C-alpha positions in Angstrom: 85.5 188.6 150.1 82.3 187.4 151.9 80.4 187.5 148.7 83.0 185.2 147.0 82.7 182.7 149.8 78.9 182.8 149.7 79.0 182.4 145.9 81.3 179.4 146.2 79.2 177.8 149.0 76.0 178.2 146.8 77.8 176.7 143.8 79.0 173.8 145.9 75.5 173.2 147.3 73.9 173.4 143.9 76.4 170.9 142.6 75.8 168.5 145.5 72.0 168.8 145.0 72.3 168.2 141.3 74.5 165.2 141.8 72.2 163.7 144.3 69.2 164.2 142.1 71.0 162.7 139.1 71.8 159.6 141.2 68.2 159.2 142.3 66.8 159.7 138.8 69.3 157.1 137.4 68.3 154.6 140.2 64.6 155.1 139.3 65.3 154.6 135.6 67.1 151.4 136.3 64.3 150.2 138.5 61.7 151.0 135.8 63.8 149.2 133.2 63.9 146.1 135.5 60.2 146.2 136.0 59.6 146.5 132.2 61.8 143.4 131.6 59.9 141.5 134.3 56.6 142.5 132.9 57.7 141.4 129.4 58.7 138.0 130.8 55.3 137.7 132.4 53.5 138.7 129.2 55.6 136.2 127.2 54.9 133.4 129.7 51.2 133.9 129.4 51.3 134.5 125.6 49.8 138.0 126.0 50.8 140.5 123.3 50.9 144.2 124.0 48.0 145.9 122.2 48.9 148.1 119.3 48.5 151.9 119.9 45.5 153.5 118.2 46.6 155.5 115.2 49.2 153.0 113.9 47.2 152.8 110.6 48.2 156.4 110.0 51.9 155.6 110.7 51.8 152.6 108.3 50.2 154.8 105.6 52.9 157.4 106.1 55.6 154.7 105.8 54.0 153.4 102.6 54.0 156.9 101.2 57.7 157.2 102.0 57.1 160.0 104.6 59.4 158.6 107.3 59.9 161.8 109.3 56.1 162.4 109.4 55.6 158.7 110.5 58.2 159.1 113.3 56.5 162.3 114.4 53.0 160.7 114.5 54.4 157.6 116.2 55.9 159.8 119.0 52.6 161.6 119.4 50.4 158.5 119.7 52.8 156.4 121.8 54.7 159.0 123.8 58.0 157.3 122.7 61.3 159.1 122.5 62.9 160.0 119.2 65.3 157.0 119.1 62.5 154.5 120.0 60.1 156.0 117.4 62.8 155.9 114.7 63.5 152.2 115.4 59.8 151.4 115.4 59.2 153.2 112.1 62.3 151.6 110.6 61.0 148.2 111.6 57.7 149.0 109.8 59.7 150.1 106.7 61.6 146.8 106.5 58.6 144.6 105.6 57.3 147.3 103.3 60.7 147.4 101.4 60.8 143.6 101.2 57.3 143.6 99.7 58.1 146.3 97.2 
């Protein structure tokens, strides 16, 4: 019986800790997003464009060759972007290539 109560107490504590950490992570993600938006506004105000990551020529070459998945993989490697962000970026590169074809 004591083992059951101990197990339940440990599960409750683990749930509470997980919930608390998730809230803190979410708050930090929101704060980072706000800072990125503000930085974007400052860069726009001063007319500063973000420099392109080194290796984008390789990504463009892969897009031209129709190797979208490889282009996404290389984009993620050189920028550290997530899968969804890399996919959107590569698709944005594909659009002008398709219009020019």
